[in-house]
TORKOL-4160 file (C-alpha; in steps of 0.2 Angstrom, whole numbers, padded with zeros to 4 digits, m for minus):
331
<pt num="1" X="0528" Y="0371" Z="0385"/>
<pt num="2" X="0538" Y="0356" Z="0391"/>
<pt num="3" X="0527" Y="0355" Z="0408"/>
<pt num="4" X="0511" Y="0357" Z="0397"/>
<pt num="5" X="0519" Y="0342" Z="0387"/>
<pt num="6" X="0522" Y="0331" Z="0402"/>
<pt num="7" X="0506" Y="0335" Z="0410"/>
<pt num="8" X="0496" Y="0330" Z="0394"/>
<pt num="9" X="0507" Y="0314" Z="0393"/>
<pt num="10" X="0505" Y="0308" Z="0410"/>
<pt num="11" X="0487" Y="0311" Z="0409"/>
<pt num="12" X="0484" Y="0297" Z="0396"/>
<pt num="13" X="0491" Y="0283" Z="0410"/>
<pt num="14" X="0477" Y="0288" Z="0420"/>
<pt num="15" X="0461" Y="0275" Z="0416"/>
<pt num="16" X="0446" Y="0285" Z="0424"/>
<pt num="17" X="0441" Y="0298" Z="0415"/>
<pt num="18" X="0436" Y="0310" Z="0429"/>
<pt num="19" X="0453" Y="0308" Z="0436"/>
<pt num="20" X="0461" Y="0313" Z="0421"/>
<pt num="21" X="0451" Y="0328" Z="0420"/>
<pt num="22" X="0456" Y="0333" Z="0437"/>
<pt num="23" X="0475" Y="0329" Z="0434"/>
<pt num="24" X="0473" Y="0341" Z="0418"/>
<pt num="25" X="0466" Y="0354" Z="0428"/>
<pt num="26" X="0477" Y="0353" Z="0442"/>
<pt num="27" X="0492" Y="0354" Z="0429"/>
<pt num="28" X="0485" Y="0369" Z="0421"/>
<pt num="29" X="0484" Y="0379" Z="0437"/>
<pt num="30" X="0501" Y="0374" Z="0441"/>
<pt num="31" X="0509" Y="0381" Z="0425"/>
<pt num="32" X="0497" Y="0397" Z="0427"/>
<pt num="33" X="0505" Y="0399" Z="0443"/>
<pt num="34" X="0524" Y="0398" Z="0438"/>
<pt num="35" X="0519" Y="0407" Z="0422"/>
<pt num="36" X="0528" Y="0424" Z="0421"/>
<pt num="37" X="0515" Y="0431" Z="0410"/>
<pt num="38" X="0501" Y="0426" Z="0421"/>
<pt num="39" X="0509" Y="0435" Z="0437"/>
<pt num="40" X="0512" Y="0450" Z="0427"/>
<pt num="41" X="0495" Y="0451" Z="0421"/>
<pt num="42" X="0488" Y="0448" Z="0438"/>
<pt num="43" X="0499" Y="0462" Z="0445"/>
<pt num="44" X="0491" Y="0474" Z="0431"/>
<pt num="45" X="0474" Y="0469" Z="0437"/>
<pt num="46" X="0478" Y="0472" Z="0455"/>
<pt num="47" X="0485" Y="0489" Z="0451"/>
<pt num="48" X="0469" Y="0494" Z="0441"/>
<pt num="49" X="0458" Y="0487" Z="0454"/>
<pt num="50" X="0468" Y="0495" Z="0469"/>
<pt num="51" X="0469" Y="0512" Z="0461"/>
<pt num="52" X="0451" Y="0512" Z="0456"/>
<pt num="53" X="0446" Y="0508" Z="0475"/>
<pt num="54" X="0456" Y="0523" Z="0481"/>
<pt num="55" X="0450" Y="0536" Z="0467"/>
<pt num="56" X="0432" Y="0531" Z="0470"/>
<pt num="57" X="0431" Y="0531" Z="0490"/>
<pt num="58" X="0441" Y="0548" Z="0490"/>
<pt num="59" X="0432" Y="0556" Z="0476"/>
<pt num="60" X="0420" Y="0567" Z="0489"/>
<pt num="61" X="0406" Y="0570" Z="0477"/>
<pt num="62" X="0396" Y="0585" Z="0477"/>
<pt num="63" X="0409" Y="0597" Z="0485"/>
<pt num="64" X="0410" Y="0615" Z="0484"/>
<pt num="65" X="0428" Y="0616" Z="0491"/>
<pt num="66" X="0439" Y="0624" Z="0476"/>
<pt num="67" X="0454" Y="0612" Z="0481"/>
<pt num="68" X="0444" Y="0596" Z="0479"/>
<pt num="69" X="0445" Y="0597" Z="0457"/>
<pt num="70" X="0464" Y="0598" Z="0460"/>
<pt num="71" X="0466" Y="0585" Z="0474"/>
<pt num="72" X="0455" Y="0574" Z="0461"/>
<pt num="73" X="0468" Y="0577" Z="0447"/>
<pt num="74" X="0483" Y="0574" Z="0459"/>
<pt num="75" X="0475" Y="0558" Z="0467"/>
<pt num="76" X="0473" Y="0550" Z="0449"/>
<pt num="77" X="0490" Y="0555" Z="0443"/>
<pt num="78" X="0498" Y="0546" Z="0459"/>
<pt num="79" X="0487" Y="0531" Z="0456"/>
<pt num="80" X="0495" Y="0530" Z="0438"/>
<pt num="81" X="0511" Y="0534" Z="0444"/>
<pt num="82" X="0510" Y="0518" Z="0456"/>
<pt num="83" X="0504" Y="0509" Z="0442"/>
<pt num="84" X="0518" Y="0511" Z="0430"/>
<pt num="85" X="0532" Y="0513" Z="0442"/>
<pt num="86" X="0536" Y="0493" Z="0443"/>
<pt num="87" X="0537" Y="0493" Z="0423"/>
<pt num="88" X="0547" Y="0509" Z="0421"/>
<pt num="89" X="0560" Y="0503" Z="0435"/>
<pt num="90" X="0561" Y="0484" Z="0430"/>
<pt num="91" X="0575" Y="0487" Z="0415"/>
<pt num="92" X="0585" Y="0497" Z="0430"/>
<pt num="93" X="0582" Y="0486" Z="0445"/>
<pt num="94" X="0580" Y="0470" Z="0436"/>
<pt num="95" X="0565" Y="0459" Z="0443"/>
<pt num="96" X="0560" Y="0454" Z="0461"/>
<pt num="97" X="0574" Y="0444" Z="0468"/>
<pt num="98" X="0572" Y="0425" Z="0468"/>
<pt num="99" X="0569" Y="0421" Z="0487"/>
<pt num="100" X="0552" Y="0421" Z="0497"/>
<pt num="101" X="0557" Y="0436" Z="0508"/>
<pt num="102" X="0560" Y="0447" Z="0494"/>
<pt num="103" X="0542" Y="0442" Z="0485"/>
<pt num="104" X="0533" Y="0445" Z="0502"/>
<pt num="105" X="0540" Y="0461" Z="0505"/>
<pt num="106" X="0536" Y="0468" Z="0489"/>
<pt num="107" X="0520" Y="0459" Z="0488"/>
<pt num="108" X="0514" Y="0467" Z="0506"/>
<pt num="109" X="0524" Y="0483" Z="0504"/>
<pt num="110" X="0516" Y="0489" Z="0488"/>
<pt num="111" X="0500" Y="0484" Z="0496"/>
<pt num="112" X="0505" Y="0495" Z="0511"/>
<pt num="113" X="0509" Y="0511" Z="0499"/>
<pt num="114" X="0491" Y="0509" Z="0492"/>
<pt num="115" X="0483" Y="0508" Z="0510"/>
<pt num="116" X="0494" Y="0522" Z="0513"/>
<pt num="117" X="0488" Y="0533" Z="0499"/>
<pt num="118" X="0471" Y="0528" Z="0503"/>
<pt num="119" X="0470" Y="0534" Z="0520"/>
<pt num="120" X="0479" Y="0551" Z="0515"/>
<pt num="121" X="0466" Y="0554" Z="0502"/>
<pt num="122" X="0452" Y="0550" Z="0515"/>
<pt num="123" X="0460" Y="0561" Z="0528"/>
<pt num="124" X="0462" Y="0575" Z="0515"/>
<pt num="125" X="0443" Y="0573" Z="0510"/>
<pt num="126" X="0438" Y="0572" Z="0529"/>
<pt num="127" X="0447" Y="0587" Z="0535"/>
<pt num="128" X="0443" Y="0597" Z="0518"/>
<pt num="129" X="0426" Y="0595" Z="0519"/>
<pt num="130" X="0425" Y="0608" Z="0534"/>
<pt num="131" X="0427" Y="0621" Z="0519"/>
<pt num="132" X="0411" Y="0615" Z="0509"/>
<pt num="133" X="0400" Y="0631" Z="0509"/>
<pt num="134" X="0415" Y="0641" Z="0517"/>
<pt num="135" X="0411" Y="0660" Z="0516"/>
<pt num="136" X="0427" Y="0671" Z="0513"/>
<pt num="137" X="0429" Y="0689" Z="0517"/>
<pt num="138" X="0438" Y="0690" Z="0499"/>
<pt num="139" X="0431" Y="0674" Z="0489"/>
<pt num="140" X="0441" Y="0676" Z="0473"/>
<pt num="141" X="0458" Y="0677" Z="0483"/>
<pt num="142" X="0453" Y="0663" Z="0494"/>
<pt num="143" X="0447" Y="0651" Z="0480"/>
<pt num="144" X="0466" Y="0656" Z="0471"/>
<pt num="145" X="0474" Y="0652" Z="0487"/>
<pt num="146" X="0465" Y="0634" Z="0490"/>
<pt num="147" X="0469" Y="0631" Z="0472"/>
<pt num="148" X="0488" Y="0634" Z="0473"/>
<pt num="149" X="0489" Y="0625" Z="0490"/>
<pt num="150" X="0480" Y="0610" Z="0483"/>
<pt num="151" X="0493" Y="0608" Z="0469"/>
<pt num="152" X="0506" Y="0609" Z="0480"/>
<pt num="153" X="0499" Y="0596" Z="0493"/>
<pt num="154" X="0497" Y="0584" Z="0476"/>
<pt num="155" X="0514" Y="0585" Z="0471"/>
<pt num="156" X="0520" Y="0582" Z="0488"/>
<pt num="157" X="0509" Y="0567" Z="0489"/>
<pt num="158" X="0514" Y="0560" Z="0473"/>
<pt num="159" X="0533" Y="0562" Z="0477"/>
<pt num="160" X="0530" Y="0554" Z="0495"/>
<pt num="161" X="0520" Y="0540" Z="0491"/>
<pt num="162" X="0531" Y="0538" Z="0474"/>
<pt num="163" X="0546" Y="0539" Z="0483"/>
<pt num="164" X="0539" Y="0524" Z="0494"/>
<pt num="165" X="0535" Y="0515" Z="0480"/>
<pt num="166" X="0553" Y="0516" Z="0473"/>
<pt num="167" X="0561" Y="0511" Z="0490"/>
<pt num="168" X="0549" Y="0495" Z="0491"/>
<pt num="169" X="0554" Y="0490" Z="0472"/>
<pt num="170" X="0574" Y="0494" Z="0476"/>
<pt num="171" X="0574" Y="0484" Z="0493"/>
<pt num="172" X="0567" Y="0467" Z="0483"/>
<pt num="173" X="0575" Y="0470" Z="0466"/>
<pt num="174" X="0588" Y="0456" Z="0461"/>
<pt num="175" X="0602" Y="0470" Z="0458"/>
<pt num="176" X="0599" Y="0478" Z="0475"/>
<pt num="177" X="0590" Y="0466" Z="0487"/>
<pt num="178" X="0594" Y="0464" Z="0505"/>
<pt num="179" X="0599" Y="0447" Z="0511"/>
<pt num="180" X="0583" Y="0438" Z="0514"/>
<pt num="181" X="0587" Y="0437" Z="0533"/>
<pt num="182" X="0591" Y="0455" Z="0534"/>
<pt num="183" X="0577" Y="0460" Z="0523"/>
<pt num="184" X="0564" Y="0450" Z="0535"/>
<pt num="185" X="0571" Y="0457" Z="0552"/>
<pt num="186" X="0571" Y="0474" Z="0546"/>
<pt num="187" X="0552" Y="0475" Z="0541"/>
<pt num="188" X="0548" Y="0465" Z="0556"/>
<pt num="189" X="0557" Y="0477" Z="0568"/>
<pt num="190" X="0550" Y="0492" Z="0560"/>
<pt num="191" X="0532" Y="0484" Z="0560"/>
<pt num="192" X="0535" Y="0478" Z="0577"/>
<pt num="193" X="0540" Y="0497" Z="0583"/>
<pt num="194" X="0524" Y="0505" Z="0574"/>
<pt num="195" X="0512" Y="0493" Z="0582"/>
<pt num="196" X="0520" Y="0498" Z="0600"/>
<pt num="197" X="0519" Y="0517" Z="0594"/>
<pt num="198" X="0501" Y="0515" Z="0589"/>
<pt num="199" X="0496" Y="0507" Z="0605"/>
<pt num="200" X="0503" Y="0521" Z="0616"/>
<pt num="201" X="0495" Y="0535" Z="0605"/>
<pt num="202" X="0481" Y="0528" Z="0594"/>
<pt num="203" X="0472" Y="0544" Z="0591"/>
<pt num="204" X="0487" Y="0554" Z="0585"/>
<pt num="205" X="0493" Y="0563" Z="0601"/>
<pt num="206" X="0501" Y="0558" Z="0617"/>
<pt num="207" X="0492" Y="0553" Z="0633"/>
<pt num="208" X="0492" Y="0562" Z="0648"/>
<pt num="209" X="0494" Y="0550" Z="0663"/>
<pt num="210" X="0489" Y="0556" Z="0681"/>
<pt num="211" X="0507" Y="0554" Z="0688"/>
<pt num="212" X="0523" Y="0564" Z="0684"/>
<pt num="213" X="0532" Y="0547" Z="0685"/>
<pt num="214" X="0521" Y="0537" Z="0674"/>
<pt num="215" X="0522" Y="0552" Z="0662"/>
<pt num="216" X="0541" Y="0551" Z="0660"/>
<pt num="217" X="0542" Y="0533" Z="0658"/>
<pt num="218" X="0529" Y="0534" Z="0645"/>
<pt num="219" X="0537" Y="0548" Z="0635"/>
<pt num="220" X="0555" Y="0538" Z="0637"/>
<pt num="221" X="0545" Y="0524" Z="0628"/>
<pt num="222" X="0539" Y="0533" Z="0614"/>
<pt num="223" X="0557" Y="0539" Z="0611"/>
<pt num="224" X="0567" Y="0523" Z="0614"/>
<pt num="225" X="0558" Y="0510" Z="0606"/>
<pt num="226" X="0559" Y="0517" Z="0588"/>
<pt num="227" X="0578" Y="0520" Z="0592"/>
<pt num="228" X="0581" Y="0502" Z="0598"/>
<pt num="229" X="0571" Y="0495" Z="0583"/>
<pt num="230" X="0580" Y="0504" Z="0571"/>
<pt num="231" X="0598" Y="0501" Z="0578"/>
<pt num="232" X="0595" Y="0483" Z="0580"/>
<pt num="233" X="0595" Y="0481" Z="0562"/>
<pt num="234" X="0614" Y="0482" Z="0561"/>
<pt num="235" X="0618" Y="0468" Z="0574"/>
<pt num="236" X="0606" Y="0456" Z="0564"/>
<pt num="237" X="0615" Y="0462" Z="0548"/>
<pt num="238" X="0631" Y="0453" Z="0555"/>
<pt num="239" X="0648" Y="0461" Z="0550"/>
<pt num="240" X="0639" Y="0467" Z="0534"/>
<pt num="241" X="0639" Y="0485" Z="0535"/>
<pt num="242" X="0631" Y="0491" Z="0520"/>
<pt num="243" X="0617" Y="0476" Z="0523"/>
<pt num="244" X="0614" Y="0485" Z="0541"/>
<pt num="245" X="0613" Y="0503" Z="0535"/>
<pt num="246" X="0600" Y="0498" Z="0519"/>
<pt num="247" X="0589" Y="0488" Z="0532"/>
<pt num="248" X="0588" Y="0503" Z="0544"/>
<pt num="249" X="0582" Y="0514" Z="0531"/>
<pt num="250" X="0569" Y="0498" Z="0527"/>
<pt num="251" X="0564" Y="0496" Z="0545"/>
<pt num="252" X="0563" Y="0516" Z="0547"/>
<pt num="253" X="0551" Y="0516" Z="0530"/>
<pt num="254" X="0540" Y="0501" Z="0536"/>
<pt num="255" X="0537" Y="0510" Z="0553"/>
<pt num="256" X="0533" Y="0526" Z="0546"/>
<pt num="257" X="0520" Y="0519" Z="0534"/>
<pt num="258" X="0513" Y="0506" Z="0547"/>
<pt num="259" X="0513" Y="0519" Z="0560"/>
<pt num="260" X="0503" Y="0532" Z="0549"/>
<pt num="261" X="0491" Y="0519" Z="0541"/>
<pt num="262" X="0486" Y="0512" Z="0558"/>
<pt num="263" X="0484" Y="0529" Z="0566"/>
<pt num="264" X="0477" Y="0539" Z="0551"/>
<pt num="265" X="0463" Y="0525" Z="0550"/>
<pt num="266" X="0459" Y="0526" Z="0568"/>
<pt num="267" X="0456" Y="0544" Z="0568"/>
<pt num="268" X="0445" Y="0543" Z="0552"/>
<pt num="269" X="0435" Y="0530" Z="0563"/>
<pt num="270" X="0434" Y="0539" Z="0580"/>
<pt num="271" X="0436" Y="0559" Z="0575"/>
<pt num="272" X="0426" Y="0564" Z="0589"/>
<pt num="273" X="0439" Y="0556" Z="0600"/>
<pt num="274" X="0453" Y="0566" Z="0593"/>
<pt num="275" X="0460" Y="0579" Z="0605"/>
<pt num="276" X="0449" Y="0595" Z="0601"/>
<pt num="277" X="0459" Y="0612" Z="0595"/>
<pt num="278" X="0446" Y="0625" Z="0598"/>
<pt num="279" X="0443" Y="0636" Z="0583"/>
<pt num="280" X="0437" Y="0650" Z="0594"/>
<pt num="281" X="0445" Y="0653" Z="0611"/>
<pt num="282" X="0429" Y="0662" Z="0618"/>
<pt num="283" X="0420" Y="0651" Z="0632"/>
<pt num="284" X="0404" Y="0660" Z="0624"/>
<pt num="285" X="0406" Y="0649" Z="0610"/>
<pt num="286" X="0398" Y="0632" Z="0607"/>
<pt num="287" X="0414" Y="0621" Z="0604"/>
<pt num="288" X="0415" Y="0602" Z="0596"/>
<pt num="289" X="0407" Y="0609" Z="0581"/>
<pt num="290" X="0410" Y="0598" Z="0565"/>
<pt num="291" X="0421" Y="0611" Z="0559"/>
<pt num="292" X="0433" Y="0612" Z="0575"/>
<pt num="293" X="0432" Y="0590" Z="0574"/>
<pt num="294" X="0439" Y="0591" Z="0555"/>
<pt num="295" X="0452" Y="0604" Z="0560"/>
<pt num="296" X="0458" Y="0594" Z="0574"/>
<pt num="297" X="0460" Y="0577" Z="0565"/>
<pt num="298" X="0469" Y="0587" Z="0551"/>
<pt num="299" X="0481" Y="0596" Z="0563"/>
<pt num="300" X="0484" Y="0579" Z="0572"/>
<pt num="301" X="0489" Y="0570" Z="0557"/>
<pt num="302" X="0503" Y="0583" Z="0552"/>
<pt num="303" X="0515" Y="0575" Z="0562"/>
<pt num="304" X="0513" Y="0559" Z="0555"/>
<pt num="305" X="0515" Y="0566" Z="0536"/>
<pt num="306" X="0533" Y="0573" Z="0543"/>
<pt num="307" X="0537" Y="0555" Z="0552"/>
<pt num="308" X="0534" Y="0548" Z="0534"/>
<pt num="309" X="0547" Y="0561" Z="0528"/>
<pt num="310" X="0560" Y="0558" Z="0541"/>
<pt num="311" X="0556" Y="0540" Z="0547"/>
<pt num="312" X="0569" Y="0533" Z="0532"/>
<pt num="313" X="0581" Y="0546" Z="0535"/>
<pt num="314" X="0581" Y="0542" Z="0554"/>
<pt num="315" X="0582" Y="0523" Z="0548"/>
<pt num="316" X="0596" Y="0526" Z="0537"/>
<pt num="317" X="0606" Y="0535" Z="0551"/>
<pt num="318" X="0602" Y="0524" Z="0565"/>
<pt num="319" X="0605" Y="0509" Z="0554"/>
<pt num="320" X="0623" Y="0516" Z="0551"/>
<pt num="321" X="0626" Y="0516" Z="0569"/>
<pt num="322" X="0619" Y="0498" Z="0572"/>
<pt num="323" X="0629" Y="0494" Z="0557"/>
<pt num="324" X="0645" Y="0502" Z="0563"/>
<pt num="325" X="0643" Y="0493" Z="0581"/>
<pt num="326" X="0640" Y="0476" Z="0572"/>
<pt num="327" X="0657" Y="0478" Z="0562"/>
<pt num="328" X="0669" Y="0482" Z="0575"/>
<pt num="329" X="0662" Y="0468" Z="0585"/>
<pt num="330" X="0674" Y="0455" Z="0588"/>
<pt num="331" X="0671" Y="0437" Z="0580"/>
């Protein structure tokens, strides 16, 4: 209100009517940008739009797969969970920390969580479409098994994506945020490690190089890059052991999400380039069928689901190692 009064008061000192209206419009825009109510309303609109886009793109209309209705219900429930979590956790964690690093991390981190949900849902739609018009020996038992498996997958999806959303909120909240420098370095190192790993195996499977020496070096880099990135968070945190540990957690989570989003999206864009797994090993049967391609993409993606579960744990453990190294280092 004080800003509004000041803007109106200074507008009376401007002789030109056009310049006066420009001044009032600029002042109103500045007030809106700094208004808590406007920011909260914008976050609600963004959550609704992002959730709607995810559900529409992954809806899979016309599918006869008995798991699809359950997957739709689970997807809608996960979208609602992501929209409610910031409001539910605000009384516990407090608002976002009052620094640029925390605000940027929350903004891009939550956007990354929505991207993760989108690529997982699209992958499920693509891989699951091989069961459209599928004929089983026992249709009743097969349908029941598919529905039961879909419920388990829906609960795992909600838990996985919801857990990452909680982590983003906790790492950037006023009561539990990391120091800005540590937060920036942790997320940056995690994202850099993910980009390197993605460049080394963009389609979900390791490359097979012609030379054994190159193959050994290639596999060594695959192992060393994430370890080095996660351990490096500790020295960045200085002698603050807790910051190094939590920073490692954030770096591991960032690496897992960025790697999963990039790789799963590439596999969906170029499914025919993913290493083929034969459904029938007989050489007399034609291979490269749509069923085998969808099955191969789904199987190749499993390791990234595991990485999403193990990434934060690995980051926590290696961040602890880095934090201990930084703590015992002489001043």
